[in-house]
N, C-alpha and C positions, 0 to 999 in steps of 0.2 A: 836824600830822605832819611831821617834817623831810623835806626834799627830798634823796634819796640815790641817785638813779638815774643820775647823770652817767656813772658808769663802766659802765653797762650797755650802752652802745653804743661800742665802741672807736673812738677817734678823734673822738668827738663834741665834745670840748673842754668848755668850761664850767668852773664852779668845782668844787672837790673835794667829796666827799661829806661829810655832816655828821659831826661827831665821834662816834665810837662805832659808826657804821654799818658793817656788814660789807661789804667790797668785793665787787662783783659779780665772779663768776668765781673766788671763793675755792675753791669746790667743785672747780674744775678742777684744783687743786693737790693734791686728795686722790685716793684710789684709787677713788672711786665717784661716779656721776653725782648731781646734786642732785635732791632730791625736790620735789614740788609746794610744800610748805611752805617749803623753802629758797628756791625760786624767788620766791615772793611776798615773802619777807623781803628778799631781795637787791634786788628792784625796789621795795621799800617800798610794797607794794600789798596787797590782800586779795581774797577771793572776792566782796566787794560792790563792787569797783571803786574808782575814784578819786573824790575830790570835785571840784567844778567849779574850786575854787581851785587844787588841785594840778594839774589838767589845764592850766589857763591858765599856771601857772608852768613846766611842762614844755614846753608849746608854745613859750613864749618862749625856752627854752633849746635845744631840739632842732630847732625849726622845723617847717614843714609836712611832712606825710607824703606827699611827692611824689618821684618819681624825679628825680635831679639833671638840671637843664637842660644840654643839650649844645650848646655854641656851635659851629656849623658854620663852618669857614673859607670865606670868599668864594671863588667859583669862579675869578675872575681871580687871586687870590692863590695858589690851588693850582696854577694854570696856570704862573705865573711861578716857583713853587718847583720845578716839574718841569724847568725849564731848567738846573738845577744838575746834572743827571745827566751823567756823563762821556760816555756814548754820544751824548747830544744835543750835547755840546761837540764831538765828532768831526764830527758832521753840520754844525754851524755853521762849523767850520774848513774843511770841504770847500767849503761855499758861498762863504766868503770867498776861498779859493784860486781857485775857478772864476770869481768876479767879477774877480779880479786879472788873469787871463789872458783876460778878456773873453768867457768862455763863459757868456753870460747865460741860455741855456736850462737848462744844468746847474745854475746857481745858483738859478734859480726852482724847479726840481724839488726840490732839496735843502731849500730853505726850506719848501716845501709838506710835505715829509716831517717836518720839525721841528714844524711847526704841528699836523699830524695826530697824531703820536706824543704830543706834550704834551697835546693835547686829550683823547685817549683815556685817558691816565694820570690827568689831572685829573678826568675824568668818573667813573672808577672809584673814586677816593678820595672824591669828593663823594657818590657813591651809598652807599659804605660808612658815611660819617658819618650819613646819613639813617636807617640801620638802627636807631639808638637809638629813633626814634619808634615802632617796632613794639612796644617794650616797654610803652608806655603803654596799649595795648589789653589787657594782661594784668592791669591794676590795677582793683580794684573801684571803684564810684562812691560807695556808702554802706555803712555797717556798723552792726549792732545792738550798741550799747555800753551797759554799765552805768555810770551816773553818779549821784552823790549831790549834792544841793544843799549839804548841810553834813555835818559829821563824824558827827552823831548821826541823820541822816535815812536813811530806807530808800532803797535803790537803785532807780532806775527805768531801764527799757530805752528808749534813745533811738536813733533812726535818724539818724546823723551822717555828714557827708561824711568820706571816708577821710583827707583831708588834715588833719583835726583829731585824728586818733589820735596818742597819745603812749605811750611805754613805761610799762607798768603798767596800762594800760586793760584791762578785762575785756570781752570780746566774745562773742557767741553766733553759732554757725555752723550752717547747715542745708543740705539738698540744693540744689545749684545755686548756692550762694554762692561768690563769688571770695574767696580769702583776702586780706585787705587789707594785711597786714604779716606779719613773721615772728612766730609765736606759739608759746607752750608750752601744751599742752593741760592743763586742770584736771580736766575730766570729759568723757567721751565715751561714746557708745552706738552701736555698729555703724558706726563712722566709716571710710569709705574716701575717698581723695583722688586725683584725677587730677593727676599731675605731669608730663604729657607736655610742657608748655611749658618745663619745667625740665630734664627728663632724657631726653625722647624716648620713654620707655616708655609704651606705649599702655594697659596694664592699670592699673586703679586700685590704689593702695597702701593697705593697712590701716594705720590709725593708732590709738594706744591711749594714754590718759593714765596708765596704770599706771606707777608709779615703777620705774626700773631701779636695782637695788641694787648691782650690781658691774660696773664698766666693763670689766673683763677678760672677763667672760662675754659682753658685747656684742661685743667684738672677735673672739671665737671663734665667733660665730653662723654656721652653715653657709650661710645664704642671707640676704643683706643687702637683699633687695627685697620680702620677704613676711613680715610679722609673724606671721601665722597659721602659715605654713609653718615659720618658724623655731621657733615654739613646739612644733611637732610633732617637731622634731629634738631638743627639749630645750634650746634656746637660751634665755637669759634675756631676750633682746630683740634688736633689730636696729639700734640706733644705732651710731655710731662710738665712743662712749665717751670718757671723759676730758674731758668738757665740764661747764661750770657749768650752772645752771638756765636761763640764757638762751642757752646754746650757746657761752658764752665759754670758750675754751681757756686753758690756762696761758700760752700764748704771746701772749695778748691779741688773737687774730684773730677772736674772736666767733663768731657762727653761720657765718661763712664758712669756719671751720676744720673743719666737720663735713660729712657727706654728707647728701643729700636724703632718705636712707632712715631717718633717725632717727625712731622711732615716736612719740616725745612731741612732736615739732615739726612744724608746718605752715609752709609758706613762701609768701611773697607771689608771686603768679603762678599758683598752683595753684587748683583749684576742688573743691568738695565733691561727691563722686559719690553718697554715701549716708550716712545716719546724721546725728547731731547732736553738738554739742560746745559747751563753753564753754572759753575760752582766755584767757591773759594775753599782751599784746603785749610782745615782748622787743626788737624792732628795727624801726625805721621809716626811711623815706626812703632815702638813699644807703647806709645801713648794712645793708639787707636782703640776704639771700643772692642775690636776683635781680639787684640793682644791682651787687653785688660780682662775681658770676660774669660779668656783661656787661662788666666791666672799668672801671667808673666810679671805683673806688678800691681800695686794698688790694693784696694780692699778686697778685690776678687781673688787675690793670690792666696788661696786657702790651701793649706797643707792637710791632706787627709788624715783624720784622727783614727784611733783604734776603733774598730767596729764592736758591736755587741759580742760577737764570737771571740774576738781578740781579748776583750776585757774579761770575759768569762774564763777563757783558757789561761790567761795570766793569773787570775785569782786562784783558780784551782791548782795551777802549777806551783804557786808559792805555798799553798797548803801542803801539797805533797812534799815539796822540798823541806819544809820545816819538820814534817814527820820523819822523813828520811834522815835528816841530820840529827834529830833528837833520839831516834830509836837505838842505834848502836851504842852510843855512850851510856844510855840507861841500862841496857842489857849488860854491858861490861862492868859498870860500877856496881849494879845489884849483885851480880854473881861474884865479883871480887870481894864485896863487903860481907855478904851473907854465906856464901858457899866457898869462899877462898879459891875461886877459880879465876884465873887471869886471862892471858891471851889465847888460851886454848878455846875460849868461847867466842873468839873473833869470827870464825866462819859461820857460827850459828847467828851471831848478831847481824852479820852482813846478809844472811839468808832471810832473817826477819825483816830487814829494811827492804829487800827486794820484794818480799811478800806483801808489804804495805802498799807498794806502788802498782797501779794497773798497767802492766807492761803492754797490754793489747790496746790501750787507749788510742794511739794513732791509727792502728789498723781498724778498730771499730768505727772511729770517727770518719776516716776516709771511706770505708766501705758503705756506711750509712749515707753519707753525703753523695758519693759517686753513684750509688744505686738510685737515689732520689733524683739526681740531675739527669741520669740516663732516661728514667721514666718520663720526666718532664719534657725532654727533648723529643722523645719518640711519640708521646701521646698528645702533647699540647704545643709543640714547637717553641718551647721556652729554653733558651740557652743560658746555662749558668757558667759564666766565665771564671769565676773564683769560687771554689767549692764551699769555703766557709760562708759565702753569701747565702747559701741555701739555709743554713742554720739561722742567719739573721732574718731571712724572710719568715721563718717560723716564729722567731722572737718578736717580730715587728708588731707594734700596737698602734702606730700612727703611720698613715700613708699620705704624703704630700703630693699634690698633682695640680696640673693646670686644668682650666676648664675646657678650652677649645681643643677639639680633636680627641678628648678623653671622655668627659661627661657629655659634651655636645659635639656635633659634627661641624665641619667647616662650611656651613650654609644655614641661612635663616629659613623659617617657614611661617606662613600666615597664622596669626593667632585669632584676631577678630577684625571685622569690618563694621564700624559703628557710624551712625549719623551724628550731627552736631549735639544731639541730646544724650548721646552715649548708648542708644538702642542699637541692637544688631540690625544691619541693613545690607543685604547682599548686593544692592545696586552700587554701593560704594566700592566694593571689590571689583565689580564689573567695569566701572569707569577706570579704576586704577590699572586693571589688566589691559584695558583698551589702550591706555596711554603707553604701557610697557610694550605691547605688541607692535603698534604702529611706529613707535620710536625706533624699535629694533629694525623694522622693515624699511622705513623710509630714510632713516639716517645712515643706513648701511653699516651699522655696528657689527663687528665680527661675532659677537655673542652677547647675550644679555648679562648685566651684572647680577650679583647674587640676590639683590632685593627684587629686581624685575623678574628673575627666574622663579623666585618664590611666588610672586603674584601670578605668573602664567601657570605654574603648577596647580594653584588653588582655584583658578577660574576655568570656565568652560570655553574651549577654543572656538566653538561655534558662535558664542557671543561676540568674540573679537572679530571673526571673519564676516559677521553680519553687517559690519560697517565698512565703508570704503575709506581708506586713508587718503588724506589730501597732502599734508605736509607735516613736518615734525622738526623740533629742535631738541637734540639730546641733552641729557643732564649736564649742567655746567657747575663745577664746584663754586664758582663765584656767584652765579645767580641762585644756586642751590635748588634748582627745580628743572623739570623736563616738561616740554609742551608738545602736544599732538593735536592736529585738526582733522576731524573725520566728517564724512558725509552721512547724515542720519537718514536711514531709509524712510521714504514717504514724506520728506520735508525738502521741497525744492527751493533753491535760492538761499538756504540758510545752512551753515555748517556749525558744528559743535567743537568748541575749543576745550581741551581737557588738560589741566595742569596738575602735576604731582610733584611733591618735594617736601622740603623742611617746613615744619609748621609755621615758623615765623615768616618765611619767604612767601608761602602761599596765602596765609591769612592777611598779610599786609596788602595783598592785591584783591581781597574780597570786599564786597560792599557791606561793611559791618560798622556798627557803632563802636566806640572805644570800649564800652562795657562788654559788648558781645565778644569783641576780639580778645579782651583780657580773660574772659571766662573760657573761651576755647583754648587759649594758650595755656591756661592753668590746667585744663583737662589733658592737653597733650603732655604737659610737664608731669602730671600725675602718672600717666602711662609710662613715661620714661623713668620715673622713680621706681616703678615696679620692674624695671629691667627689660622693658619692651622697646623695640625700635618703632618709631612713629613716622608715618607718611600722611600728609594732609592732601586731600583731593578736592579740586574745585573745577567748575565748568562754566561756560558762557556761550550764548548763541551769538554768532557774528555773520554778517552778510557774506555771501559767496564772493562778491566782487572784490572784497578786501583781502582775499587770500590768493597767493600765487602758487599753483601746484609745484611740487618738488620735481616731478619727473624722475623720481627714483634716485636722486643724487643727494649727497650730504648738503645740508642747508646751513647757512649762517643766519642769525636772526633777521637781517634785512630782507632775506628772500622768503621768510616764513611769516608768521603772524607779527604784526607790528607791536611795539612795546605798549601802545595804548590799548591794544586788544586784550592784554593781560591785566586789565583793571576792571573793577566792578564785577568781579567773579562771584559766583554763588558757591558757597562752601557746601560740599556734599558730605563731608565727614572725615574720618580717619581710618587708616588701615594700620593695625599693630602687628608686629612680627616678633618672633622669638627665635632663639637658636634651636635648631633641630637636635633633639636628644639622641645620643648614641643608643642604638637598639638594646644593648645589653647592660647599659650603665646602671639603671635602677636595680635590676636583679643582682648585679655584681656588688653594688654598694650595700645592699641588704645582706648578702652573703658574708661580706667582710665584717659588717657590724655584728652579725651573729657569731663571728669568730673572734670578737673582741678587738677588731681593728678600726680605730677611728680614722677620719680623713680630714685633711686641711686643704683648702683650695688656695693656691698661691698663683695669682694671675695679674697680668698687666691691664686687664679690662676694668671698666667702671664697676664699682661694688654692686650696684643694682642689677647689672647683667649677671654677675655670678650668683647673687642671692636668688634671682629668678630661676636660674638653671637648677639650683638646689631645690627650690619649691616645686618645680615641675617634676623633679625626680622623686618627690615625696619625702624630702629631707628638710624638716623645718629648721630655719636659721633665725635665732633671736636677734633683735636689733643690736644688742651689745656684743654680738658674736661676729662683728665685722670690723676690720681694722684696715685703714688705708696707709699708703707709704709715708705720707706726711706725719701721721701719728706714730708710725713705727720709728721714724727718725727721732721723734721727741722722747722716746722711751729709753731708759738705760737697759743694759743687758738683763739685770735682775727683774726690772719691771716687765720687760718683754717675755721673760720666762714665765712670769705669773700670768700674763695675758694670753700666752700661747696655749695654756691649758684649757681655756674656755672659748677662745675665738676660733671660728670655723673658716671664715673667708678673710684672706689678706689680699686686698685689691691694690691696683696701681703699683705693683711690685717691680722694681728693677732687680737685676741679678744679685746685688749685694743684700737687698731686702730678703730675698728668698733664702740666701745662705744664713742670714741672721736668724730667721724664723726657725730653720731646721736646727741650727746650733742651740737656740733657746729651748726647743723641745727636747733635745738630747740632754741639755743641762737639767731639765726637769725629771730626768731618769727614764725617759721614753726611748724605745727603740724605733728609729725613724727610717722609713723608706721614702725615696723620692723618685717620681716618674717624670722624666724630661727628655726632650729631643733636640734642643738647640744649643748653640754656643752660650746663650744667655742662661742656660741651666747648669753649666759646668761647675760654678762654685757650689751650688746646692748639691749636685751629684757627688762632689768630693766630700762635703761635710756629712752627708747622710750615712747611716750605718750600712745601708744597701742602696746603691744607685741602680735605677731601672730605666732602660731606653727601648723604644720600638726599633724594629729592624730598619725602617726608613728614616731614622734619625740621622743627623749629620755625623760624619765619620768620627770626629773628635768626641762627640757625646757617646757614641757606641764604644769607643776605646775606653772612655772613662767609666762607663757603667759596669756594674758587676753582673747584671742580668739583662739579656736582650730578648724582647718579645717579638713574635711574628708580626704583630700589629698593635695599635693603641686600643687594646681590649682589656678592660678591668677583669673580665672573666678569667683570662689567662693568669692574672696576678692572684686571683683566688685559688686557682689550681696550684700555683707556685707556693703560696702560703701553706696550703694543706700538705704539700710535699715536704716543705721545710719543717713543719710541726711533726710530721711523721718521722722524719730523720732525727729531729731534735728530741722527740719523745723517746726514741730508742737509745740515743746517746745518754740522755738523762737517766733512763732506767738502768743502763749499764753502769754508770757512775754510782748511782745509789746502791745498787746491788753489790758491786765489787768492793767499793770503798768501805761500806758498813761491815761487810763480811770480813774484809782484810783487817780492819781496825779491831774487830772482836777477836780475831785470831792473835793479833799482836798483843792485846791486853792479856789474853789467856796464856800466851807463851811467856810473857813477863812474870805472871803469877806462878805458873808452873815451874819456871826456872828457879824461883825463890823457894818453892815448897818441896821440890824433888831433889834427891841426891844425884840425879843425872839430868842430862839435857832432855827437855820434853819431846823433842823431835830432832832427828838428825838433819844436817843441812841438805843432804840429797833428798830426804823425804819432803822437806819444806819446798824445795824447788820442783819436785815431781808433783806435789799437790798443786802448786801454783800453775804448772803447765796444764794439768787436767782442767782446772777451773777456767783458765784463760781460753783453752780450746773450746770448752762448752759455751763460753760467753760470746763466741763469734756468731752464735745464733741470733743475738740481738740485732745484727745488721739486717736480718730478713724478717724480723717480727712485725706484727701489726698491732700497734698499741690500741688501747680502748678509745672509742670515738670521742669520749670526753676530753682526751688529750688534744684533739683538733679544735676544740672550742675555746681555747685560751692560748695566749702566747707561751711558747716553750723557751724560757730564759734560764740559762745555767747561772744561778746566783751563788757565788762561793760561800757567803755566810749562811744562806739557807741550806746549802749542801752540807756545810760543816755541822750545823745543828742536827741535820738528819742522820749523818753517819755516826755522830757521837751517840745519839739516842739508840739507834738500832745496833751500833757496834757494841754498846754496853750490854744490850740484850743478848747479842751473840756470845759475848764473853761469859754471861751467866749460864748459857747453855753449855758452853765448853767446861766451865767449872762444875756444873752438874754432872757432866760426863766423868770428870775426875772423881766425884763422889761415888758414882756407879762403879768405877773401876776399883775404888778403895774399899767400899763397903760390901759389894756383892761378890767380888772375886777373892778367893782365899788361896792359901798355900802357894805353890809355885807360880800361880797366875796373879799374885797380888801386885801392888804397885812397885815392888822391888824388881819385878820382871820387866826390864826395859823394852823388850820386843813386844810383849803384850800391851804395855802402855802405849808405845808408838803406834801399834796396829789399831788399837781401839780409838785413839784420838784421830788417826789418819782417816779412818772410816767415818767417824762422827763429823769431821770437818767437811768432807766431800758431800755427805748426805745433807747436812744443814745448809751448805751453800746451794745445793740443788733446790732445797725447800725455799730458800730466800729468792732464788731466781723465779720460782713460780708465784710467790706471794707478793713480791714487790715490783714486778715488771709492769711498766707502762701505766700504773694507776688502775689496774683492773680490780673489779670487785671480787669478793671471795667466790661468788657463784660463777664468775666467769674465769676463775683462775684454774681452769682445767689443764690437763696435760697435752692439749692439742696445740698445734702450731710448732714452729721451729724451736722456740724456747722450751716448750714442754718436752719435745723429743730430746733436746740437749740435756735437760735436767734429768730425764730418765736414764740417759747414757751415763751421766756423771754419777748417779746413784749406783748404777751397775758397776762402774769402775771402783767406787768406794767399797762396795761389798765383796767384789771378786778379786781385786788386785792382791790383797793380803794372802789369798789362797793360791795364787799363781806362782810359777817359777820366777817371774819378774819381781814379785813381791819379796821373795827371799833374797834376791840380789839387793833390794833396797833396805833389807833388815826388818821386814815385816813378817808376821806369822799369823796363823789362823786363830780365831777367837771362839770361846765356848758359846753354845746356843743361848745360855742365859743372858749373855751380854746383849744380844740382839733384841731380846724381849724388853730388857730395861732401857735400851737405846730407843726403842719405839715409844716408850712412855715419855722419855725426855723430849723426843721430837714432837710429840703431841702437845706437851705443855709449851714448848718453844713456839710452835705454830699458833697456839692460842694467844701467847704473848705478842707475837708479831701482829696478829690481826687487831688486838686491842690497842697497841701503840699506834698502828697505822690509822685506825679509826679516830684516835685522839688527835693525830696530826692532820686530819682533813682528807683522808683517802689516799694519800701518797704512800 
């Protein structure tokens, strides 16, 4: 038999298929999904499996069926790579500057900060690399494979290691088996599969080998997660459609281009919950959906980009670097040109550069984020694995999430019971619950399915037990209905047959004219378009003699009601069901909206189902705010970026669609969070600024996520956003205060250096002043910003920060120059400007007091009335003021070259400070309250 399966695994390489062989995926270019026969032909296999010779040839071509080995970078290499970060460069420059001016203590502290930050970053990356190992626990050890010694020999079932599986192998699956590769079902019986490791959904998913005849029917299935339920709505199936027999799409993406909900496909990493099946292997090794979703190859292999925090820090770092590189040459050139001072001003120039840079930035950032993370873990059981992610939570303005388990629970609830005319009718619900009750009892089902359980919860149990059950036929995905026969009290010799199921299946058995049937089908379709699940209910009276009691055993149709008994039924009406809403979802969404966080639903479900959930939560969704996967594929990246700004619901999404949507939102300048719990969420978790996963998510998703929640509760995300904005507000306040103040001092020092015959401040005095200011600003780590800060995303935008510090820095410089005027005009004789000690002391005091004033007036966006001296920042500002006034009078002041000042200076200084405060308030009001 010729070898023709090379194309069955996209990207596999190898030689072309044999001449005349039909290329795998050809069916993807047609309007319908491939049948079982087409699958086997494309894989050049058959129901009896491969021969040993064929298997050996394919093993040589495709390699062992093992997940791709992931080479972890050595920890020292990751550590050295982290030194390239611009913020680390700022710290290293500070250490070098401190060493130049012989401040060895400061240099050692800065070096320690560099080592710690690089070590933390390297450890995080190394831990993320090791997450790939968790996938290997999802792969089976052996599999039952049909192999033939020769072409004409009978097949034998052999237990082989899974690494020997090749495309085209036929395997058998039973309860408890792990699916060893991506397979297409050939035959199945009562098969349900746990896919929690892939999708995060806890309920088993029904699978069925039945051929899907029309891909468009599949795309329109109301519920993409439940084959049986979809059949009840009249859907043809629940796959994503448009794929070849092996799942290969027309774009060549293979099984990675479809959703995990395809009923004919089972995926590596899932396990069999119940039933049995035989299947043909369509993808192995790194081409399986599990490997692709984890990012080992293909479009899902997304490398994590810089987050909002990283981008902000990089931008701010480069601003500081430019200032640091520019300041010393300016000081040296100005003094050399105008004052004929050369290298003797180098220590002063270096001290000015140090004064421009916020040395405590890493300490403040770490303290703010660590404190917020600790409070979240203690109060709300939210674990922040990567501290910068807390800032990104505060900066987040879009949250992307799935519908099931987040906005809704993993169960349906009854919505309405209506008669054929659309009027509410409780009798319809009673008949539906009666069918569910006696089907469960007489057919010996282990538990009701989700829809039957919803019916029983909504109905009165006494109504069900008032009837005696006679026999029942459970729901059959092929017939798409369930039948129960009950004995009606007070009616001898006549039983009532109750049928419940898909609208098409039930109505075709009812005594209706074609017009009546079309009208009822249109009504059912209307309910489905509204995102509701629809069950049709019908009854009929049949003679007792025609029914054989079940005796409490499972019945096949020949032992229950005859097929002719399910004809000429009377349509009772419809029961509609909707997804049960998560108890806290509506309040949580409103709270997020009040804080400026929009949300986007990225789901594999039918768009109507997602829109219905939004409507039930009180969130209106416009018709043009819904986009399906097919339309996403047709958009370019730029078009998708424009659409993502207005679309709320993205339906029928595969993992690559989710990643594209998140990337499009980020390209639009948004800070994006993504909540996911399955392997199919990994690409989007990596692309988002901050990845969020619940504690019960699959291990790989938890490892990838930056934040782990105790459960799928949006309320916890609201608390995390508040904590992130609290920390981000304090960090922003620190940067605004320290950088604007430092820039003003640098401008004043440059001007003073040109105007005065001596240095405006000694290097030791500059460093002492910076030390006092930095120590006082540690209070920002414990400050409580104004509530207005929590109502909007806190994003550190470098350009906006630069505009702010330039404006307020210039105002600070004006205050400093005014102080020069006070010293020049108000002080005479030995205390005039030619007295270096007096000038140094006056400016030293004025600098610390103005910096204390800036801390009070510019912190956290507080209004003037709320800018009192209360709180940690107020106390720190008071202490800084006391140091500025008392240090020149102390023995330590004399060691720094400071001296006492006359009383008149303090009176004039108070006037300057009053004018400075008024200017601060005026400029801040003009800039919008910041």
